[in-house]
DSSP file (Angstrom, degrees, kcal/mol; ACC not computed):
  #  RESIDUE AA STRUCTURE BP1 BP2  ACC     N-H-->O    O-->H-N    N-H-->O    O-->H-N    TCO  KAPPA ALPHA  PHI   PSI    X-CA   Y-CA   Z-CA
    1    1 A X     >        0   0    0      0, 0.0     4,-2.7     0, 0.0     5,-0.2   0.000 360.0 360.0 360.0 -42.0    0.0    0.0    0.0
    2    2 A X  H  >  +     0   0    0      1,-0.2     4,-2.2     2,-0.2     5,-0.2   0.876 360.0  50.6 -64.8 -34.2    2.8    2.4    0.9
    3    3 A X  H  > S+     0   0    0      2,-0.2     4,-2.4     1,-0.2    -1,-0.2   0.929 111.4  47.8 -65.5 -44.5    4.4    1.8   -2.5
    4    4 A X  H  > S+     0   0    0      1,-0.2     4,-2.4     2,-0.2    -2,-0.2   0.890 111.9  50.3 -65.1 -39.5    1.1    2.5   -4.3
    5    5 A X  H  X S+     0   0    0     -4,-2.7     4,-2.1     2,-0.2    -1,-0.2   0.899 110.0  50.2 -63.0 -41.0    0.6    5.7   -2.2
    6    6 A X  H  X S+     0   0    0     -4,-2.2     4,-2.3    -5,-0.2     5,-0.2   0.941 111.6  47.8 -63.1 -46.5    4.0    6.9   -3.1
    7    7 A X  H  X S+     0   0    0     -4,-2.4     4,-2.0     1,-0.2    -2,-0.2   0.895 109.0  54.0 -61.5 -40.9    3.4    6.2   -6.8
    8    8 A X  H  X>S+     0   0    0     -4,-2.4     5,-2.6     1,-0.2     4,-0.6   0.911 109.2  49.5 -59.4 -42.7    0.1    8.0   -6.6
    9    9 A X  H ><5S+     0   0    0     -4,-2.1     3,-0.7     1,-0.2    -2,-0.2   0.893 111.5  46.5 -64.5 -41.4    1.8   11.0   -5.1
   10   10 A X  H 3<5S+     0   0    0     -4,-2.3    -1,-0.2     1,-0.2    -2,-0.2   0.793 112.5  51.4 -73.0 -25.7    4.5   11.2   -7.8
   11   11 A X  H 3<5S-     0   0    0     -4,-2.0    -1,-0.2    -5,-0.2    -2,-0.2   0.537 113.9-118.9 -84.5  -7.4    1.9   10.8  -10.5
   12   12 A X  T <<5 +     0   0    0     -3,-0.7     2,-0.5    -4,-0.6    -3,-0.2   0.748  53.0 163.4  76.0  24.5   -0.2   13.6   -9.0
   13   13 A X      < +     0   0    0     -5,-2.6     2,-0.3    -6,-0.2    -1,-0.2  -0.656  12.3 161.3 -79.5 124.6   -3.2   11.5   -8.3
   14   14 A X    >   +     0   0    0     -2,-0.5     3,-1.5     4,-0.0     4,-0.1  -0.877  34.2   2.2-138.3 169.0   -5.5   13.4   -5.9
   15   15 A X  T >  S-     0   0    0     -2,-0.3     3,-1.7     1,-0.3     4,-0.4  -0.200 123.0  -2.9  61.3-136.5   -9.1   13.6   -4.5
   16   16 A X  T 3> S+     0   0    0      1,-0.3     4,-0.6     2,-0.1    -1,-0.3   0.667 127.1  66.8 -67.0 -16.0  -11.6   11.0   -5.7
   17   17 A X  H <> S+     0   0    0     -3,-1.5     4,-1.8     1,-0.2    -1,-0.3   0.636  82.4  78.1 -78.9 -12.9   -9.1    9.5   -8.1
   18   18 A X  H <> S+     0   0    0     -3,-1.7     4,-3.1     2,-0.2     5,-0.2   0.935  90.0  49.7 -65.7 -47.5   -7.0    8.1   -5.3
   19   19 A X  H  > S+     0   0    0     -4,-0.4     4,-2.6    -3,-0.2     5,-0.2   0.947 113.8  43.2 -60.4 -52.1   -9.1    5.1   -4.4
   20   20 A X  H  X S+     0   0    0     -4,-0.6     4,-2.2     1,-0.2    -1,-0.2   0.892 115.2  51.7 -62.0 -34.9   -9.5    3.7   -7.9
   21   21 A X  H  X S+     0   0    0     -4,-1.8     4,-2.6     2,-0.2    -2,-0.2   0.949 111.0  46.7 -63.5 -47.5   -5.8    4.4   -8.6
   22   22 A X  H  X S+     0   0    0     -4,-3.1     4,-2.7     1,-0.2     5,-0.2   0.910 110.8  51.9 -62.8 -41.8   -4.7    2.6   -5.4
   23   23 A X  H  X S+     0   0    0     -4,-2.6     4,-2.1    -5,-0.2    -1,-0.2   0.921 112.0  47.5 -60.0 -43.2   -7.0   -0.4   -6.2
   24   24 A X  H  X S+     0   0    0     -4,-2.2     4,-2.3    -5,-0.2    -2,-0.2   0.904 112.2  48.5 -64.0 -42.4   -5.5   -0.7   -9.7
   25   25 A X  H  X S+     0   0    0     -4,-2.6     4,-3.4     2,-0.2     5,-0.2   0.895 110.3  51.6 -66.5 -39.0   -2.0   -0.4   -8.4
   26   26 A X  H  X S+     0   0    0     -4,-2.7     4,-2.1     2,-0.2     8,-0.4   0.895 110.1  49.0 -65.5 -38.2   -2.6   -3.1   -5.8
   27   27 A X  H  <>S+     0   0    0     -4,-2.1     5,-3.0    -5,-0.2     4,-0.3   0.936 114.8  45.8 -63.4 -44.5   -4.0   -5.4   -8.4
   28   28 A X  H ><5S+     0   0    0     -4,-2.3     3,-1.1     3,-0.2    -2,-0.2   0.950 115.2  45.3 -61.4 -51.0   -1.0   -4.8  -10.6
   29   29 A X  H 3<5S+     0   0    0     -4,-3.4    -1,-0.2     1,-0.3    -2,-0.2   0.804 116.5  45.3 -65.5 -31.0    1.6   -5.2   -7.7
   30   30 A X  T ><5S-     0   0    0     -4,-2.1     3,-1.3    -5,-0.2    -1,-0.3   0.368 111.3-119.3 -93.9   4.4   -0.1   -8.3   -6.4
   31   31 A X  T < 5S-     0   0    0     -3,-1.1    -3,-0.2    -4,-0.3    -4,-0.1   0.883  75.7 -47.9  56.8  41.3   -0.4   -9.8   -9.9
   32   32 A X  T 3><S+     0   0    0     -5,-3.0     4,-2.1    -6,-0.2    -1,-0.2   0.301 110.7 115.6  90.1  -7.9   -4.2   -9.9   -9.5
   33   33 A X  H <> S+     0   0    0     -3,-1.3     4,-2.1    -6,-0.3     5,-0.2   0.884  75.5  52.6 -64.7 -36.6   -4.4  -11.5   -6.1
   34   34 A X  H  > S+     0   0    0     -8,-0.4     4,-2.7     2,-0.2    -1,-0.2   0.876 108.0  52.1 -68.5 -34.4   -6.0   -8.5   -4.4
   35   35 A X  H  > S+     0   0    0      2,-0.2     4,-2.4     1,-0.2     5,-0.2   0.937 109.4  49.2 -64.6 -45.9   -8.7   -8.5   -7.1
   36   36 A X  H  X S+     0   0    0     -4,-2.1     4,-2.0     1,-0.2    -2,-0.2   0.909 113.1  47.6 -58.8 -42.4   -9.5  -12.1   -6.5
   37   37 A X  H  X S+     0   0    0     -4,-2.1     4,-2.3     2,-0.2    -2,-0.2   0.926 110.9  50.2 -65.6 -45.8   -9.7  -11.4   -2.8
   38   38 A X  H  X S+     0   0    0     -4,-2.7     4,-2.3     1,-0.2    -2,-0.2   0.876 110.6  49.8 -62.1 -38.3  -11.9   -8.4   -3.2
   39   39 A X  H  X S+     0   0    0     -4,-2.4     4,-2.5     2,-0.2    -1,-0.2   0.909 109.9  51.2 -65.2 -42.0  -14.3  -10.4   -5.4
   40   40 A X  H  X S+     0   0    0     -4,-2.0     4,-2.3    -5,-0.2    -2,-0.2   0.903 111.1  48.2 -63.4 -40.8  -14.5  -13.2   -2.9
   41   41 A X  H  X S+     0   0    0     -4,-2.3     4,-2.7     2,-0.2    -1,-0.2   0.917 110.8  51.4 -64.9 -42.7  -15.3  -10.7   -0.1
   42   42 A X  H  X S+     0   0    0     -4,-2.3     4,-2.2     1,-0.2    -2,-0.2   0.922 111.4  46.4 -59.6 -45.8  -18.0   -9.1   -2.3
   43   43 A X  H  X S+     0   0    0     -4,-2.5     4,-2.3     2,-0.2    -1,-0.2   0.909 112.6  50.6 -65.2 -41.7  -19.6  -12.4   -3.0
   44   44 A X  H  X S+     0   0    0     -4,-2.3     4,-2.3     1,-0.2    -2,-0.2   0.925 111.4  48.4 -63.0 -44.2  -19.5  -13.4    0.7
   45   45 A X  H  X S+     0   0    0     -4,-2.7     4,-2.6     1,-0.2    -1,-0.2   0.885 110.3  51.3 -62.1 -39.7  -21.1  -10.1    1.7
   46   46 A X  H  X S+     0   0    0     -4,-2.2     4,-2.2     2,-0.2    -1,-0.2   0.901 110.4  49.0 -64.5 -41.3  -23.8  -10.5   -0.9
   47   47 A X  H  X S+     0   0    0     -4,-2.3     4,-2.2     2,-0.2    -2,-0.2   0.917 112.2  48.2 -64.4 -42.9  -24.6  -14.0    0.4
   48   48 A X  H  X S+     0   0    0     -4,-2.3     4,-2.5     1,-0.2    -2,-0.2   0.921 110.9  50.9 -63.4 -44.3  -24.8  -12.8    4.0
   49   49 A X  H  X S+     0   0    0     -4,-2.6     4,-2.6     1,-0.2    -1,-0.2   0.888 109.8  50.2 -61.3 -40.3  -27.0   -9.9    3.0
   50   50 A X  H  X S+     0   0    0     -4,-2.2     4,-2.3     2,-0.2    -1,-0.2   0.896 110.6  49.7 -65.3 -40.9  -29.4  -12.3    1.2
   51   51 A X  H  X S+     0   0    0     -4,-2.2     4,-1.8     2,-0.2    -2,-0.2   0.910 112.4  47.5 -62.8 -43.2  -29.5  -14.6    4.2
   52   52 A X  H  X S+     0   0    0     -4,-2.5     4,-1.6     2,-0.2    -2,-0.2   0.924 111.4  50.5 -63.9 -45.0  -30.3  -11.7    6.5
   53   53 A X  H  X S+     0   0    0     -4,-2.6     4,-0.8     1,-0.2    -1,-0.2   0.901 109.1  52.1 -60.7 -39.9  -32.9  -10.3    4.2
   54   54 A X  H >< S+     0   0    0     -4,-2.3     3,-0.5     1,-0.2    -1,-0.2   0.878 108.7  50.3 -64.1 -37.1  -34.5  -13.8    4.0
   55   55 A X  H 3< S+     0   0    0     -4,-1.8    -1,-0.2     1,-0.2    -2,-0.2   0.782 105.2  58.0 -71.6 -26.7  -34.6  -14.0    7.8
   56   56 A X  H 3<        0   0    0     -4,-1.6    -1,-0.2     1,-0.2    -2,-0.2   0.670 360.0 360.0 -77.4 -16.8  -36.3  -10.5    8.1
   57   57 A X    <<        0   0    0     -4,-0.8    -1,-0.2    -3,-0.5    -2,-0.1   0.488 360.0 360.0 -74.5 360.0  -39.3  -11.6    5.9
């Protein structure tokens, strides 16, 4: 993360552009592993939300 933040600073990335830039850099630096992890977390959260919604009915 610190390497990606440093690169963002040298590239002049600021404001709302920082988060997408950092996510892209982390995917690049991890050779895609962070993207796979983030997708797995997203799917897990969606499944949990669906289970909770089902229990609330």
